[in-house]
N, C-alpha and C positions, 0 to 999 in steps of 0.2 A: 339500304337495298336488302332485299331478302336473300339469304344464302341458299345455295343449292340444297344443303342438308335440311334446312327448315322448310323449304318448299316441298321436299320429299315427305317430310313428316306430316305436313298439312294434307297432302294427297293420301297418305296412309290412313289418317284419322277419318277423312271423308269416305274413303272406300269401305272402311269398317262400319261406319255409321249407316251407309247405304244398304248394307246387308240386312239391317233391321226391317227394311220394307219388304223383304222376301219372306213369304210364309210357306208353310208345308203344303205341298201339292201344286205349287205354282208352275206355270210355264213362263220362263224368264228370258227376255231378250237381254243379251250380254254384249256390251259395246267393246270398243277398242281404245287403247291408249294407256298412258302411264298411270293415271288415277284409277282407271278401271282394273288395272293389274292388281291393285291392292284389294279391290272389291272381289275379284275372282279368287284371290288367295283366301280371303275371309269366308266366302261361300264354300270353298273347298273344305275349310276347317269345320264348318257347320254341317256339311254333308257327312263328313266322317263321324260327327256326333249324332247323326240320325235324321238330319233334314232331308226330305224327299222332294226334289225338284227336277225339272228338265230344263237345261240351258239351251238357248238358241243363239249361238254366237254370230256376230256381224262380220267376222273375218277369219282367215286361216290362223292368224296370230292368236285371236281370242279363243278359237276352237282348240288349238294346241295347248294353250294355257289351262283351259277348262279340263282337258283330258289329263294333263299333268297333275292337276289338283283333285282328280277323282270325281269331277262333276259330270253326271250323265248329260250327253248332248244329242241334239237332233238338228235337222235341217229346216230352215224356215219355209222351204217350198212344200213341206208336208202339212202346213197349218195355215189357217186364215185368221187366227186370233191368238194373242198372248195376254197373260194377266198383267205383266209389268215389263218395262224395258228400262234399263239404266245404262247411261253412256256419258262419256266426257264431252268436252267441247273445246274449240280453239278460241272462241269469243262468245260472250253472253251479254246481252243488253238488259236494262232494267225490266223490260217486258218478257224476259226469258226467250226472246228470239235469239238464235245462235248461228254461228258458223261452225261447220264440221267439215272434215275432209283432209286434215293434215296427215292422216294415215292412209289416204286414198281408198277409204272404204265407205264413203258417205252415201253412195246409192243403196248399198245393203243396209246401212245404218238407218236410212230414212224409211225403207220398207219395214224394217223391224219396229222402229218407233211408231209407225202408223198402225201396225197390227196390235199394239198394246193398249189395254184399258188405261194404263197410266204410264207416262213417259217422264222419267226423272233425269235431270242433268246433274252431274257431279264434277266439281272442279275446285281449284284453289283460287284465292282472291285475285290472282294475276290475270285470270280469264274474264273478269268483269270489266265491261267497257261502257261508255255512255252511248256510243254509236258503232254499229257494225261496219266492216269493210274499210275502216280508216287506217288501221295499223296492220291488220292481217289480210292477205289476199283471199279472194273468193275462189275456191276450187270448183271446177266443173269437170265432169267426166265426159269424154268425147270419143266416139268410135274412130279408129285410125283413118278410115277413108275420108272423114269429114274434117280432118285437122286444119288444113289451110283455109278452107271455106269458113269454118267456125271462127278461126282467128280474125278473118276479115269482118264477119258479121259482129263479132264482139267489139272490134274497134269502132264500128259504126254506132254502137250503143254507148261509146265513150269509155270503154274499158281498154286496158293495156294487158293483153294475154301473154303468158310466158309458159312454155312447155316445161313441166317439172321433170328434172333429170334425176336419175338414181345416184346414190352416194357410193354404194359398194359394188356397182357394176357399170359397164359402159351403156350409154343410151338412156332412154326415158323410163320413168316409173310406170309400171304396168299395174292397173287396178285389179281388184278382186275378180272383175268380170272380163279381164283381158283388154281393157281399153286404156286410153291416155288421159292424163290430167293436165288441164290448163289452169294456172293460177292467175287470177285477174286482179290487177290493181286499178284504182281510179284516182285521177287527179281531182275530180269532183264526184263524190259519192252520190248516186241518185237518191232523191228524197223518198221515193216510193219503192221500197225493196220488194214488195209483192209484185209490182209491175215488172221490175227488173227480173225477178225469178221467172215470171211467165214469158217474158221476151227471150230470155236465154234458152228456155226449154222449147221455144218455138223454132229455134234454129235446127234444121235437119242435121242429125248426127250428134247433137248434144243429148246425152242420156239423162243427166241429173245435175243439179247444182248443190252446193254445200249450204244453202240457206235453209234453216229449220225455223220456219215462221209460225208462231202460234201453236206449237206442238207440245211443249213441255208444260206439265201441270205444276211442277215445283222444281227447285234446284237446291242441292246441298252444297254450300260454299264454305271452304275452310279459310278462316281468318287467323291472325296471329294468336288470338286468345280464345277463340271459340269456333264452333261450326254453326252456321246460320241456315235455316230453311227459308227460302225465298219463294214467294208466289208472284205471278205476273202482276205488274202494276196495271191499274185500271180494271 
């Protein structure tokens, strides 16, 4: 079993390597999570050495980290295009489809990934899976008024929704957009995830799902002895 320290080292190596894809003058979508934290740290070091970029973070946490590292930041609402976006994932399959949303920022993350000419996933090998939604629940962002209705409709689709509760405060997790997060488990995962994604987003009040299907052009994955660049199968 991989130790916590070795897992952290893999994330650090991947984060540093990901910074090589960022070139001078780029508008950079910057994701959220423990692997991205090392990417931000390395970008900050390079900015101090003269790299000129504008970071467009996906969350308050990422924005604060960028500011602390001296990376100039702006808001995605001001742009319709980014040169590159780099983000982590909770699960990645061999076709580079992914689940994101463990940090409750997947709606903003999907917007920024969609704006980018190139979207790159970064992770350690523990995030690679043969099939999505088997071990990690699928997050969906729901406006509060739709909570009970959305839960009912999700059950009709075969999902088992659970309201995500906060750890260091009473009550539910609140998303970057002021909404709630439902984590969906499946006894039998639907074979057509694109159809599932569409069905979930057709539920009134569901803002976005954590399914990132066909979006990533490549992934940097840290393994015990190397970092591999993976492109989608097929």
